[in-house]
C-alpha positions in Angstrom: 103.0 74.1 134.7 99.5 75.3 133.9 99.2 77.1 137.2 102.5 78.9 136.6 101.3 80.0 133.2 98.0 81.2 134.7 99.9 83.4 137.3 102.1 84.8 134.6 99.4 85.6 132.1 96.7 86.6 134.6 98.5 88.0 137.7 96.5 88.4 140.8 93.7 86.2 139.6 94.0 83.5 142.3 90.9 81.9 143.9 89.9 83.6 147.1 87.6 80.6 147.8 89.7 77.4 148.4 86.8 75.3 147.0 86.8 77.2 143.7 89.8 76.2 141.6 91.5 78.8 139.4 90.7 78.4 135.7 93.5 76.9 133.6 95.1 78.7 130.7 93.0 76.6 128.3 89.8 78.1 129.7 91.0 81.7 128.9 91.9 80.6 125.3 88.4 79.0 125.1 86.9 82.3 126.4 88.5 84.1 123.4 86.7 81.7 121.1 83.4 82.3 122.9 83.8 86.1 122.8 84.6 86.1 119.1 81.5 84.0 118.4 79.3 86.4 120.5 80.8 89.4 118.8 79.9 88.0 115.3 76.3 87.3 116.5 75.9 90.9 117.6 77.8 92.3 114.6 75.4 90.7 112.1 72.6 92.8 113.5 74.3 95.9 112.0 76.7 94.7 109.4 74.2 95.3 106.5 73.7 99.0 107.2 76.1 100.2 104.6 75.7 97.2 102.3 72.0 97.8 101.5 72.5 100.1 98.5 75.0 97.6 96.9 72.8 94.5 97.4 69.7 96.5 96.3 71.5 97.2 93.0 72.6 93.6 92.6 69.4 91.7 93.6 66.8 94.4 93.0 64.6 93.5 96.0 61.2 95.1 96.6 60.8 97.5 99.5 59.2 94.7 101.5 61.9 92.3 100.7 64.6 94.8 101.7 62.9 95.3 105.1 62.8 91.5 105.6 66.5 91.2 104.7 67.3 93.8 107.4 64.9 92.6 110.1 64.5 88.8 109.8 67.8 88.1 111.5 67.0 90.1 114.6 63.4 88.7 114.7 64.6 85.0 114.6 67.5 85.7 117.0 65.2 87.3 119.6 62.4 84.8 119.1 64.5 81.7 119.6 66.8 82.7 122.4 64.6 81.1 125.1 64.2 77.9 123.1 67.8 77.5 122.3 69.0 78.4 125.8 66.8 75.7 127.3 67.7 73.2 124.6 71.4 73.7 125.4 70.8 72.9 129.1 69.2 69.6 128.0 71.3 68.3 125.1 74.7 70.0 126.0 75.8 73.6 125.7 79.0 72.7 123.8 77.1 70.4 121.5 74.5 73.2 120.7 77.3 75.7 120.3 79.1 73.5 117.7 75.8 72.9 115.8 75.1 76.6 115.8 78.6 77.4 114.6 78.2 75.0 111.7 74.8 76.4 110.8 76.0 80.0 111.1 78.9 79.4 108.8 76.7 77.6 106.2 74.0 80.3 106.3 76.7 83.0 105.9 78.1 81.3 102.8 74.6 81.0 101.3 73.9 84.7 102.1 77.2 85.8 100.6 76.4 84.2 97.2 72.6 84.5 97.2 71.5 85.2 93.6 68.0 86.3 94.6 66.4 88.4 97.3 64.2 85.5 98.4 67.2 83.3 99.0 69.0 86.1 101.0 65.9 86.5 103.2 65.9 82.7 103.9 69.7 82.8 104.6 69.3 85.7 107.0 66.5 83.7 108.8 68.9 80.7 109.1 71.5 83.1 110.5 69.1 84.2 113.1 68.4 80.6 114.1 72.1 79.9 114.4 72.7 83.1 116.3 70.1 82.1 118.8 72.0 78.9 119.5 75.4 80.7 119.9 74.5 83.7 122.1 73.1 81.9 125.3 75.6 79.0 124.9 78.6 81.3 125.0 77.5 83.0 128.2 76.3 79.9 129.9 79.5 78.0 129.2 81.4 80.7 131.1 79.6 79.5 134.2 81.1 76.0 133.7 84.6 77.2 132.8 85.2 79.8 135.6 84.3 78.7 139.1 86.2 81.4 141.0 83.9 84.4 141.3 86.6 87.0 140.5 87.7 85.1 137.4 84.1 84.5 136.3 83.3 88.2 136.6 86.4 89.1 134.5 85.4 86.5 131.9 81.8 87.8 131.8 83.2 91.4 131.5 85.2 90.4 128.5 82.2 88.7 127.0 80.1 91.8 127.6 82.6 94.0 125.9 82.6 91.8 122.9 78.9 91.4 122.6 78.3 95.1 123.1 81.0 96.1 120.7 79.8 93.8 117.9 76.9 96.0 117.0 79.2 99.1 116.8 81.8 97.2 114.7 79.3 95.9 112.2 79.0 99.1 110.1 82.7 99.8 110.3 83.8 96.3 109.2 81.0 96.3 106.6 82.2 99.7 105.2 85.9 98.6 105.0 85.0 95.4 103.2 82.7 97.3 100.8 85.6 99.5 99.8 87.4 96.5 98.4 85.0 93.6 97.8 81.4 92.9 96.8 78.4 93.1 99.2 78.5 89.4 100.0 81.9 89.8 101.7 80.1 91.2 104.8 78.7 87.7 105.3 81.7 85.7 104.1 84.0 86.9 106.9 81.9 84.7 109.3 82.9 81.5 107.6 86.5 81.1 108.6 85.7 82.2 112.2 83.0 79.6 112.5 85.3 77.0 111.0 87.9 77.8 113.6 85.3 77.5 116.3 84.3 74.1 115.1 87.9 72.9 115.6 88.6 74.8 118.8 85.4 74.0 120.7 86.0 70.2 121.3 89.5 71.0 122.5 89.0 74.0 124.7 85.4 74.0 126.0 83.8 71.7 128.6 80.5 70.0 128.0 77.6 70.6 130.3 74.1 69.2 130.3 71.7 69.0 133.2 71.5 65.6 134.7 67.7 65.9 135.4 66.6 68.2 132.5 63.3 66.5 131.9 61.2 66.6 128.7 61.5 69.4 126.2 58.1 71.0 125.6 57.6 71.9 121.9 54.4 73.8 122.6 56.2 76.1 125.1 58.9 76.7 122.5 56.3 77.7 119.9 54.5 80.0 122.3 57.8 81.7 123.3 58.7 82.3 119.7 55.2 83.6 118.8 55.2 85.9 121.8 58.6 87.4 121.3 58.2 87.8 117.5 54.8 89.5 117.9 56.0 92.0 120.5 59.2 92.9 118.8 57.5 93.3 115.5 54.9 95.6 117.1 57.5 97.7 118.8 59.5 98.0 115.6 56.4 99.0 113.6 55.6 101.5 116.3 59.1 103.1 115.9 58.8 103.2 112.1 55.1 104.2 111.6 54.0 105.6 114.9 50.9 104.4 116.8 48.7 102.4 114.4 46.3 99.5 114.8 48.7 96.9 113.4 51.4 97.8 115.9 49.0 97.8 118.9 47.5 94.5 117.8 50.9 92.8 117.5 52.0 93.9 120.9 48.7 92.9 122.5 48.8 89.5 120.8 52.4 88.9 121.8 51.6 89.9 125.4 48.6 87.6 125.6 50.6 84.7 124.3 53.3 85.6 126.8 50.8 85.4 129.7 49.6 82.0 128.5 53.3 80.9 128.2 54.0 81.9 131.8 50.9 80.1 133.1 51.9 77.0 131.2 55.4 77.1 132.7 53.9 77.1 136.2 51.9 74.0 135.5 54.6 71.9 133.8 56.7 69.4 135.7 59.7 70.3 133.5 59.1 73.9 132.5 61.1 75.6 129.7 61.6 78.6 132.0 61.6 78.5 135.7 59.4 81.5 136.5 60.4 81.0 140.2 63.8 82.6 139.2 62.1 86.0 139.3 61.4 85.6 143.0 65.1 86.3 143.5 65.6 90.1 143.7 69.1 89.7 142.3 68.0 87.8 139.3 65.0 89.9 138.4 66.8 93.1 139.0 69.7 92.0 136.8 67.4 91.1 133.9 65.6 94.4 134.2 68.8 96.4 134.4 70.2 94.6 131.3 67.1 95.5 129.4 67.4 99.1 130.5 71.0 99.5 129.5 70.2 98.1 126.1 67.3 100.5 125.9 69.8 103.4 126.5 72.4 101.9 124.1 70.2 101.3 121.1 68.0 104.3 121.6 70.8 106.7 121.8 72.8 104.9 119.1 70.3 105.4 116.4 70.0 109.1 117.3 73.7 109.6 117.4 74.1 108.0 113.9 71.5 110.3 112.5 73.0 113.4 114.1 76.5 112.7 112.7 75.1 112.1 109.2 72.2 114.5 108.9 73.2 117.4 111.2 77.0 117.3 110.8 76.9 116.0 107.2 79.3 113.1 107.6 79.5 110.3 105.1 78.1 106.9 106.4 81.5 105.2 106.9 83.0 108.3 108.6 79.9 108.4 110.9 80.3 104.7 111.6 83.9 105.3 112.6 83.0 108.1 114.9 80.2 106.0 116.4 82.7 103.2 117.2 84.9 105.4 119.4 82.6 105.5 122.4 82.6 101.7 122.6 86.3 101.8 123.4 85.1 103.0 126.9 83.1 99.8 127.5 86.3 97.8 128.5 87.1 100.7 130.9 83.7 100.3 132.6 84.1 96.5 132.6 87.5 96.8 134.4 86.2 99.3 136.9 83.2 97.1 137.8 85.3 93.9 138.2 87.7 95.7 140.5 85.2 97.7 142.4 82.9 94.7 143.3 85.8 93.2 145.2 85.4 95.9 147.8 81.9 97.2 147.3 78.5 95.6 147.2 76.9 94.8 143.8 74.2 97.4 144.4 76.8 100.2 144.8 78.6 99.2 141.6 75.5 98.7 139.5 74.0 102.0 140.9 77.3 103.8 140.1 77.2 102.4 136.5 73.6 103.6 136.0 74.5 107.1 137.4 77.5 107.1 135.0 75.2 106.2 132.1 72.8 109.0 133.1 75.7 111.4 133.2 76.7 110.5 129.7 73.1 111.4 128.5 73.3 114.7 130.4 76.5 115.6 128.4 74.7 114.7 125.2 72.0 117.3 126.0 74.6 120.0 125.5 75.5 119.2 121.8 74.8 121.9 119.2 74.5 121.9 115.5 77.7 123.8 114.9 79.8 122.4 117.7 81.3 119.4 115.9 81.2 115.7 117.1 83.5 115.8 120.1 80.9 116.6 122.8 78.5 114.0 121.4 81.2 111.4 121.3 82.4 112.3 124.8 78.9 111.9 126.2 78.4 108.6 124.4 81.7 107.4 125.8 80.7 108.2 129.3 77.4 106.4 128.7 79.2 103.4 127.2 81.5 103.1 130.2 78.5 103.1 132.5 76.9 100.4 130.4 80.1 98.3 130.7 79.9 98.6 134.5 76.2 97.7 134.7 76.2 94.9 132.1 79.2 93.1 133.6 77.6 92.8 137.1 74.1 92.2 135.7 75.2 89.3 133.5 77.2 87.9 136.4 74.2 88.1 138.7 72.1 86.3 136.0 74.4 83.3 135.5 75.5 83.1 139.1 72.2 83.3 140.9 70.4 80.8 138.6 70.8 77.1 139.3 73.7 75.7 137.3 71.4 73.4 135.3 69.4 76.4 134.1 72.2 78.8 133.4 71.6 78.5 129.6 67.9 79.3 130.0 68.7 82.1 132.4 71.2 83.6 130.0 68.7 83.4 127.1 66.0 85.0 129.3 68.4 87.9 130.0 69.4 88.3 126.4 65.7 88.2 125.3 65.1 91.0 127.8 67.9 92.9 126.2 66.3 92.5 122.8 63.1 93.9 124.1 65.0 96.8 125.8 66.8 97.6 122.5 63.6 97.6 120.5 61.9 99.7 123.2 64.8 102.2 123.2 64.6 102.7 119.5 60.8 103.1 119.6 60.5 105.3 122.7 63.5 107.6 122.2 62.9 107.7 118.5 59.2 108.6 119.0 60.0 111.3 121.5 62.7 112.8 119.3 60.4 112.7 116.2 57.6 114.4 118.1 59.8 117.2 119.2 61.3 117.5 115.7 57.9 117.7 113.9 56.6 120.3 116.4 59.6 122.5 116.0 59.8 122.3 112.2 56.1 123.3 112.1 56.6 126.2 114.4 59.9 127.5 113.1 59.7 126.9 109.3 60.5 130.0 107.2 57.7 131.9 105.6 56.9 131.2 102.0 57.7 127.5 102.0 55.2 125.5 99.8 52.8 123.4 101.9 53.8 120.2 100.2 57.5 120.8 100.9 56.8 121.8 104.5 54.8 118.6 105.0 57.7 116.5 103.6 60.2 118.3 105.7 58.2 117.6 108.8 58.4 113.8 108.5 62.2 113.2 109.0 65.4 115.2 108.9 66.5 113.2 105.9 63.4 114.2 104.0 63.8 117.8 105.1 67.3 118.1 103.8 66.3 116.5 100.5 63.3 118.9 100.2 65.5 121.9 101.1 67.9 121.0 98.3 65.1 121.5 95.8 64.2 125.1 97.0 65.8 128.1 95.2 68.0 130.7 96.9 68.4 131.0 100.6 65.0 129.4 101.4 66.5 125.9 101.2 69.4 126.8 103.5 67.0 128.3 106.1 64.7 125.2 106.0 67.8 122.9 106.4 69.0 125.0 109.4 65.5 124.7 111.0 65.5 120.9 110.4 69.0 120.5 112.0 68.0 122.6 115.0 64.7 120.7 115.4 66.5 117.4 115.3 69.0 118.6 117.9 66.1 119.7 120.1 64.6 116.2 119.8 68.0 114.7 120.6 68.2 116.9 123.8 64.7 115.9 124.9 65.3 112.1 124.3 68.7 112.0 126.1 67.3 114.1 129.0 64.4 111.6 129.4 66.7 108.6 129.2 69.1 110.1 131.7 66.3 110.7 134.2 65.0 107.2 133.7 68.5 105.7 134.4 69.1 107.9 137.4 65.8 106.7 138.8 66.7 103.1 138.1 70.0 103.7 140.0 68.1 104.7 143.1 65.8 101.7 142.8 68.8 99.3 142.5 70.5 100.8 145.5 67.3 100.2 147.5 66.4 96.8 146.2 69.8 95.2 146.3 71.1 97.0 149.4 71.5 93.8 151.4 73.1 91.7 148.7 76.8 91.0 149.3 79.3 89.9 146.7 79.9 86.5 148.4 76.2 85.8 148.3 76.0 85.9 144.5 76.8 82.3 143.7 73.8 79.9 143.8 73.9 77.5 146.7 73.6 74.5 144.4 76.7 75.5 142.4 79.0 73.2 144.4 76.6 70.3 144.3 75.9 70.0 140.6 76.6 66.5 139.4 76.0 67.2 135.6 78.8 66.7 133.1 81.5 69.2 133.8 79.3 71.0 136.2 80.9 71.3 139.7 84.2 72.7 140.6 85.2 69.4 142.0 84.3 67.5 138.8 86.7 66.9 136.0 85.6 69.1 133.1 84.9 67.3 129.9 87.2 69.4 127.7 88.9 66.4 126.1 85.7 64.6 125.2 84.6 64.5 121.6 
């Protein structure tokens, strides 16, 4: 009966490999639970964007506290991904997922009703810890639930669309909730979802833990956390304040700890991360490509949001709604990739996705200050479709080429790379855009503008528009026009540079992965794994409690 349901619900998704059994309907329902959890983890990175003024009025945080409220979630999430991915391989991915869901729901409730800024910071930190347990577990469990390569790629594509779209949905959902409820509602929506996951996980998801996982190294976990936190903090500070000693010191410290971490992994009998994975061209290329696509997505996303609000004058919620439209193209890219890879080699599909993303950036170089949002949104949609193509195949390569017992750690490694890529995208594209903006404001500013006003206007476009509003007559309008044109020039330069980078990466991928065939993707040990729920021939532990 289950096979009949599978053919009705998912036509054409039969296993081409007779050794790889088609996934039952229960697995696809379980996938929906995993994708929803991954979407919430991603969404909480951006859900506070529109709520900050409301919680600032209610809790009266200091400027430093407000920054920590915003940033601590992403810091803890990025810093603990490696640790939690490895821990899931050892103690059980479903068990870690259930624990993470419980902690995520509890921390969300604490955040929603936090009476002080200090407690809200602590709750956001707990959310980051919980998110780090959920993200790698959701992706790694797909490896155990879908053994047919076609079905696995489809499942990973759905996961990719959910995880990518969560960041875009955050401001929209937050804005809608704030129209009717208090600021804590942006956290409270997590609670029923996590409660449902706690009920569904034991019924729908298999358990997996490596049979020979070895000892968990606490020092490695601490070193990975310190390295990731230091580098991400340094990159973020670089994006906000430009090159300064504190940013450089943080990046150098994190890099040094990272080098020591890698050296330690090579010496350990049971390493936290198998650095030998990077000897595989498919694995290392997939991790790099994932980081690069997140570089493009986050770097362009912050510029797009500023353009819609500061250049076109949209309200935050309206801008958030417009910004969500391009992510509707991600499922299109996912579908194209999953179908194309059946006939084409992975290099061709990933390369085509990178070229598509670069083409989207090329379209964005044609936007103007008076042309409306359509061209910008069209370029962003083309870019998002390309990201969907690339991320689907990249995530599939990561989980499929790694040994089954290290799929959780491999997933965490890829997601950590994505965190770095996103931070670098914001820093690099933001820095380039700011440099172009400041140079053009300084050269094109109208005559007669007071030096103090001109200095303020040269910092950011938001400051320029505020300063322009204080000027009498037409001087303010001229300064505002110069600021909008300067920001648009910075957008053009940043998107052109990103497009060139992605086009170059496409060529590199076509060369590096030219010999890789689709049927070579699955790790040779996949069929032999004897861990709980591990191999296709084993009985999955869906019914165990």
